[in-house]
C-alpha positions in Angstrom: 18.7 -4.0 -5.8 19.2 -2.8 -2.2 19.3 0.9 -1.4 22.5 0.8 0.5 25.7 2.8 -0.1 29.0 3.0 1.4 29.6 6.4 3.1 26.8 8.2 1.4 23.1 7.6 0.5 22.5 6.0 -2.8 20.1 7.3 -5.5 19.1 4.5 -7.7 19.1 5.9 -11.2 16.8 4.8 -14.0 13.9 5.8 -16.1 10.2 5.2 -15.6 7.6 4.2 -18.2 5.5 1.3 -19.3 2.3 0.6 -21.2 0.1 -1.3 -18.8 -3.3 -0.8 -17.1 -3.9 -2.1 -13.6 -0.7 -4.2 -13.7 0.5 -7.7 -14.5 3.4 -9.9 -13.7 6.3 -8.3 -12.1 8.9 -10.2 -14.1 10.9 -8.5 -16.8 10.8 -11.4 -19.2 13.8 -12.4 -21.3 16.8 -10.2 -21.7 16.3 -7.7 -24.6 18.7 -7.9 -27.5 21.1 -5.2 -28.3 22.6 -6.8 -31.4 19.6 -6.6 -33.7 16.8 -4.3 -34.7 13.7 -4.9 -32.5 10.7 -6.7 -33.8 7.2 -7.1 -32.6 7.4 -10.9 -32.1 10.7 -11.0 -30.4 10.8 -7.7 -28.4 7.5 -6.0 -28.1 4.9 -8.8 -27.7 6.5 -10.1 -24.5 6.3 -6.6 -23.0 2.7 -6.2 -24.0 1.8 -9.6 -22.5 3.4 -8.8 -19.2 2.3 -5.2 -18.7 -0.6 -4.3 -21.0 -2.9 -7.1 -21.8 -4.6 -7.3 -18.4 -6.7 -4.5 -19.8 -5.7 -4.2 -23.4 -7.4 -7.3 -24.6 -10.7 -8.3 -26.1 -13.5 -7.6 -23.6 -10.9 -5.7 -21.4 -11.6 -2.2 -20.0 -9.0 -0.5 -22.2 -10.1 1.3 -25.4 -8.3 -1.1 -27.7 -6.9 -4.7 -27.5 -3.1 -5.2 -28.0 -2.9 -8.9 -28.3 -1.9 -9.5 -31.9 0.4 -7.7 -34.4 -2.6 -6.6 -36.5 -4.1 -5.0 -33.4 -0.9 -3.3 -32.2 0.5 -2.1 -35.5 -1.8 1.0 -35.9 -0.9 2.2 -32.4 2.9 1.9 -32.7 3.6 5.6 -32.6 1.1 6.2 -29.8 2.7 3.4 -27.8 6.1 5.0 -28.2 4.7 8.4 -27.1 2.8 7.1 -24.1 5.6 4.9 -22.8 8.1 7.7 -23.2 6.3 10.3 -21.2 8.1 9.7 -17.9 6.4 9.8 -14.5 3.6 12.3 -15.2 0.0 12.4 -16.3 -0.8 10.4 -19.5 1.9 7.8 -18.9 1.1 4.2 -19.6 1.1 2.2 -17.5 -0.2 4.4 -14.6 2.9 3.9 -12.5 4.5 7.2 -11.7 7.3 6.5 -9.2 10.4 8.5 -10.1 13.4 6.3 -10.7 16.1 8.7 -10.0 15.4 9.4 -6.3 14.4 7.5 -3.2 13.5 3.9 -2.5 13.2 1.9 -5.7 11.8 -1.5 -4.5 8.0 -1.7 -4.7 5.6 -4.7 -4.9 3.9 -5.4 -8.2 6.0 -2.8 -10.1 4.9 -3.2 -13.7 6.9 -0.3 -15.1 9.2 -0.8 -18.1 12.9 -0.5 -17.8 14.8 2.2 -19.7 16.0 -0.4 -22.1 12.5 -1.6 -22.8 11.3 2.0 -23.4 14.2 2.5 -25.9 13.4 -0.7 -27.7 9.8 0.2 -28.2 10.9 3.6 -29.6 13.4 1.9 -31.9 10.7 -0.5 -33.1 8.2 2.2 -33.8 10.8 4.4 -35.6 11.8 1.4 -37.8 8.2 1.1 -39.1 7.0 -1.4 -36.5 8.3 -4.6 -38.2 6.5 -7.9 -37.4 9.6 -10.1 -37.3 9.8 -13.9 -37.4 6.4 -15.4 -36.5 8.3 -18.3 -34.9 9.5 -15.8 -32.2 6.0 -14.9 -31.1 5.3 -16.1 -27.5 2.1 -18.2 -26.9 -0.9 -16.0 -26.4 -1.9 -15.2 -22.8 -5.0 -17.0 -21.5 -7.5 -15.0 -19.6 -10.5 -16.1 -17.6 -13.0 -14.4 -15.2 -11.0 -15.4 -12.2 -8.0 -13.3 -13.4 -10.1 -10.1 -12.8 -9.8 -10.6 -9.0 -6.1 -9.9 -8.6 -6.2 -11.2 -5.0 -7.5 -14.6 -6.2 -11.0 -15.8 -5.4 -12.2 -13.7 -2.5 -13.5 -15.2 0.8 -16.2 -12.6 0.9 -17.7 -10.4 -1.8 -20.0 -7.5 -0.9 -21.8 -5.1 -3.3 -22.6 -1.4 -2.9 -26.0 0.0 -3.8 -26.5 0.6 -7.5 -26.2 4.2 -8.7 -27.3 5.9 -11.9 -25.3 8.8 -13.1 -26.8 11.0 -15.9 -24.8 11.9 -19.0 -24.4 15.6 -18.0 -24.5 15.3 -14.2 -22.0 17.3 -12.2 -19.7 15.7 -9.6 -21.7 14.3 -6.7 -20.4 13.7 -3.2 -22.4 12.1 -0.4 -23.5 9.0 1.5 -24.9 5.6 0.2 -26.8 3.1 2.3 -24.7 0.6 4.2 -24.7 -3.2 3.5 -24.4 -6.0 6.1 -21.3 -8.2 5.9 -23.2 -11.3 7.0 -20.3 -12.4 9.2 -21.2 -14.5 12.2 -17.6 -14.4 13.6 -14.8 -11.9 13.6 -12.4 -12.2 10.7 -9.2 -10.4 9.9 -8.6 -8.9 6.5 -5.4 -9.9 4.7 -6.2 -8.1 1.4 -9.0 -6.2 -0.2 -9.8 -5.4 -3.8 -12.5 -3.1 -5.0 -13.7 -3.0 -8.6 -16.5 -1.1 -10.4 -19.1 -2.9 -12.4 -21.0 -0.7 -14.9 -22.8 -0.8 -18.2 -20.3 1.4 -20.2 -19.5 -0.6 -23.4 -15.9 -1.4 -24.2 -14.5 1.5 -26.0 -17.4 3.7 -25.0 -15.7 5.7 -22.2 -16.1 9.5 -22.3 -13.5 12.2 -22.1 -13.9 13.1 -18.5 -11.5 12.3 -15.7 -11.6 8.6 -15.1 -13.9 8.3 -18.1 -14.2 4.5 -17.9 -15.8 4.7 -14.4 -18.3 6.8 -12.4 -16.9 6.2 -8.9 -13.9 8.4 -8.5 -13.5 7.4 -4.9 -15.3 5.8 -2.0 -14.4 6.3 1.6 -15.8 3.3 3.5 -15.5 1.7 6.9 -16.9 -1.3 8.8 -19.1 -0.8 11.9 -21.3 -2.8 14.1 -24.7 -1.1 14.3 -25.7 -0.3 17.9 -25.8 2.4 20.5 -22.1 3.4 19.9 -22.7 4.1 16.2 -22.6 7.7 15.2 -25.9 8.4 13.5 -24.8 11.8 12.0 -21.4 10.6 10.8 -21.7 6.9 10.0 -18.6 4.8 10.2 -16.9 7.0 12.8 -18.2 5.4 16.1 -16.0 3.5 18.6 -16.5 0.1 16.9 -15.8 1.4 13.4 -12.6 0.5 11.5 -11.5 2.5 8.5 -10.6 0.6 5.4 -8.3 2.2 2.8 -10.2 4.4 0.4 -11.2 3.0 -3.0 -10.1 5.3 -5.9 -10.3 5.1 -9.7 -7.4 3.0 -11.0 -6.4 1.9 -7.5 -4.5 -1.3 -7.1 -5.0 -4.0 -4.5 -4.6 -3.2 -0.8 -2.6 -5.8 1.1 -1.9 -5.6 4.9 1.2 -6.6 6.8 0.9 -10.3 7.8 1.2 -9.2 11.4 -1.3 -6.4 11.2 -4.5 -7.7 9.8 -7.6 -5.5 9.8 -10.6 -6.6 11.8 -14.0 -7.2 10.1 -16.2 -7.9 13.1 -19.2 -10.3 13.3 -22.4 -8.5 12.6 -20.7 -5.5 11.1 -21.9 -3.5 8.1 -19.9 -1.8 5.4 -20.6 1.9 5.8 -20.2 4.0 2.7 -19.2 7.3 4.3 -18.5 9.4 1.2 -18.9 8.5 -2.4 -17.6 10.7 -5.1 -19.4 10.2 -8.5 -18.8 11.8 -11.8 -20.3 11.4 -15.3 -18.3 9.7 -18.1 -20.4 11.5 -20.7 -23.2 8.9 -21.0 -25.9 7.8 -18.6 -24.4 4.9 -16.6 -25.5 2.4 -14.0 -22.8 1.2 -11.7 -21.9 -0.4 -8.4 -18.8 -1.4 -6.5 -17.8 -5.0 -5.6 -15.6 -5.4 -2.5 -13.5 -8.6 -2.5 -12.0 -9.6 0.9 -9.3 -12.2 1.5 -9.1 -13.3 5.2 -6.4 -14.6 7.4 -7.0 -18.1 8.7 -9.5 -18.5 11.5 -7.9 -18.0 14.9 -5.4 -15.4 13.6 -4.7 -12.5 15.9 -2.6 -9.4 14.8 0.5 -8.6 16.8 1.0 -5.1 15.4 -1.1 -2.0 15.1 -2.2 -1.0 11.7 -2.4 2.8 10.9 -4.0 4.8 8.1 -2.1 7.7 6.5 -3.5 11.2 6.4 -0.4 13.4 6.4 -1.2 16.6 4.5 -3.7 19.4 4.4 -7.3 18.7 3.4 -8.7 22.1 4.6 -6.6 25.2 3.9 -5.7 25.0 0.2 -5.1 28.0 -2.1 -4.5 27.1 -5.7 -4.1 29.9 -8.2 -5.4 29.7 -11.7 -3.2 29.4 -14.8 -0.1 28.7 -12.8 2.2 25.7 -13.0 4.6 24.4 -10.3 2.6 25.5 -7.2 4.0 23.8 -4.2 2.5 22.8 -0.9 4.1 21.4 2.3 2.9 19.5 5.4 4.8 18.1 8.4 4.2 15.5 11.1 6.3 14.3 14.0 6.1 10.5 14.5 5.1 9.8 18.1 6.0 6.1 17.9 8.4 4.0 15.9 6.8 3.4 12.5 7.2 1.1 9.6 5.7 2.7 6.4 4.1 0.0 4.2 2.8 2.1 1.4 3.0 5.6 -0.1 -0.3 7.0 -1.7 -0.2 10.5 -3.1 -3.7 12.0 -3.3 -4.4 15.3 -5.0 -7.2 16.2 -7.4 -7.3 17.3 -11.1 -4.4 19.8 -10.9 -2.2 17.3 -9.1 1.2 16.9 -10.8 3.7 15.4 -8.3 4.2 14.4 -4.6 7.3 13.6 -2.5 7.7 12.2 1.0 10.8 13.0 3.1 12.0 11.8 6.4 14.0 14.2 8.6 16.0 12.7 11.5 18.3 15.2 13.2 20.4 16.8 10.4 19.7 13.8 8.1 17.1 14.5 5.4 16.1 11.5 3.1 13.7 11.5 0.2 11.7 8.3 0.6 9.6 8.4 -2.5 8.6 10.8 -5.3 5.8 10.1 -7.8 4.1 11.9 -10.6 0.3 12.2 -10.3 -2.5 11.6 -12.7 -6.1 12.1 -11.4 -7.3 9.4 -13.8 -5.1 6.8 -12.0 -4.8 7.1 -8.3 -2.1 4.6 -7.3 -0.9 3.2 -4.0 2.8 2.1 -3.9 3.6 -0.8 -1.6 7.2 -1.0 -0.5 9.0 -4.3 -0.7 9.3 -5.8 2.7 13.1 -5.2 3.0 12.8 -1.6 1.7 9.8 -0.4 3.7 10.9 2.7 5.8 11.7 2.0 9.4 11.6 5.3 11.2 12.3 6.1 14.9 9.8 8.1 16.9 10.7 11.8 16.7 11.2 11.5 12.9 9.6 14.4 11.0 7.7 13.4 7.9 7.7 16.1 5.3 5.2 15.9 2.4 5.7 18.1 -0.7 2.9 18.4 -3.3 3.0 20.1 -6.7 0.0 21.2 -8.7 -0.4 22.6 -12.2 -3.4 24.7 -13.3 -1.8 25.8 -16.6 -3.2 24.6 -20.0 -0.5 22.0 -20.1 -2.5 20.0 -17.5 -5.3 18.4 -19.5 -7.1 17.1 -16.4 -8.1 20.6 -15.4 -11.4 21.5 -16.9 -11.1 25.2 -16.7 -7.7 26.7 -16.0 -9.2 30.1 -15.1 -10.7 29.0 -11.8 -9.2 29.3 -8.4 -9.4 26.1 -6.3 -9.7 25.5 -2.6 -10.2 22.4 -0.6 -13.1 20.1 -1.3 -14.3 16.6 -2.3 -15.0 17.1 -6.0 -12.5 17.0 -8.8 -12.9 20.7 -9.4 -11.8 21.3 -5.8 -8.6 19.9 -4.3 -6.9 17.8 -1.6 -3.2 17.4 -0.6 -2.7 14.2 1.3 -0.6 11.1 1.6 -3.1 8.3 2.4 -0.4 5.6 2.7 -0.4 2.8 5.2 1.9 2.2 8.2 2.4 0.0 11.3 3.2 1.2 14.8 6.1 -0.6 16.4 7.2 -1.1 20.0 10.8 -0.5 20.9 11.6 -4.2 20.8 9.7 -4.7 17.5 11.6 -1.7 16.0 14.9 -3.1 17.1 14.1 -6.6 15.7 13.0 -5.1 12.3 16.3 -3.2 12.0 18.3 -6.2 13.1 16.7 -8.3 10.3 17.5 -5.4 7.8 21.1 -5.3 8.9 21.6 -9.0 8.5 20.0 -9.2 5.1 21.8 -6.2 3.7 25.1 -7.0 5.6 25.4 -3.5 6.8 28.4 -1.8 8.5 28.5 1.4 10.4 29.6 3.2 7.2 26.5 2.2 5.3 23.4 4.4 4.9 20.0 3.0 4.0 17.3 5.2 2.6 14.4 5.0 4.9 16.2 3.5 7.9 18.4 6.2 9.5 19.4 4.0 12.4 20.0 0.7 10.5 23.7 1.2 10.3 24.0 1.4 14.1 24.4 -1.7 16.3 21.6 -2.8 18.5 21.7 -0.8 21.9 23.0 -3.0 24.7 19.9 -2.4 26.8 17.6 -3.5 23.9 19.8 -6.5 23.2 19.6 -7.6 26.9 15.8 -7.3 26.9 15.4 -9.8 24.0 
């Protein structure tokens, strides 16, 4: 579905929910039936296989497997409840994009359709019938390789081991760097970070991100030497910042034309680690899997990290829902936004990103927020916002310190800015690419051709896409 309308912006309307952890196939499976009562074998099992069993399987990280009828039947009512929550904390799967506003095309979207949510509810309300065993799809096959969602990495690095006590408070600080071992420059196409710990399956505690002890890790790559900043590692002239790892985060992929350099002789520098206890003493480390571009690859576009927001001056009142924060930034260059990544802490409830161009205000994305699952949402290539320089980005965040937000440990406390979960942040850490004038015009021309746009069409996220290429730009091709 393209976000194009004739004469006025389109709002793609739907509903958001699913029951998945960390994602699965993006396909929607066979068409759901409307002429018969739903059954497990015909209707529910295909949904679970697609969107749940990456984690809900024997030896998976989820608290219970959901691979057979006998395993699923006791959880039927809970599945109905969790898939029907809408884009807010507690939803399964942890995919919180609101489907009634903004861009609706994202990579690896494992959410359920409104019809699928309704069928699950109907199935649970009918007593969760098994159905015809002959309708049951073949079981999914899992192997160790499936745990690397990027495929087998070209390079795997490991952080230092940490031990977190059962009653330890949140900790934030530096860990020793590790050498990459590279003898030549390589450009990163994708990176996946996963935590390895000794928490037994089903043994997670009740804290935020209770299956893991690393809530997030800010890290960079830097070549040791005279230009390295000793006091603030990973910030010297040779350092490159890699997207932050966060609990529940999905894979980071970079635009094919804007790979990220991992230099020969560089070290991974762990600038800030945020650790919390899952309620039991735990040993853990992170594994960093890198997929590289082919040797000889050179990027043609400049990769940019996000950072729109306010990480310093935050005033969050206790016992108060629907507190709203705002931040603005004027784009100094033409920009293609690759990904939207809301980042708040425990009180976080919602975040929206708007683009303001003259009198035109467009909502690009809105997402609920759950501090247990910090997601990054990558736009499909033909839906990624293409914004001219001078555009004002407007970030709106909403927090909830009322008892309704179960992520807040004590609703009586005021919160300011800080690294720990009991403090807060208000940031969009999304990814973008800086474009030259010619690159910007070429990107819009491709969008016009694919979407067959006329001057009367408006595209969310591309305020100039309905205009013809300027003669001066066309002559310079």
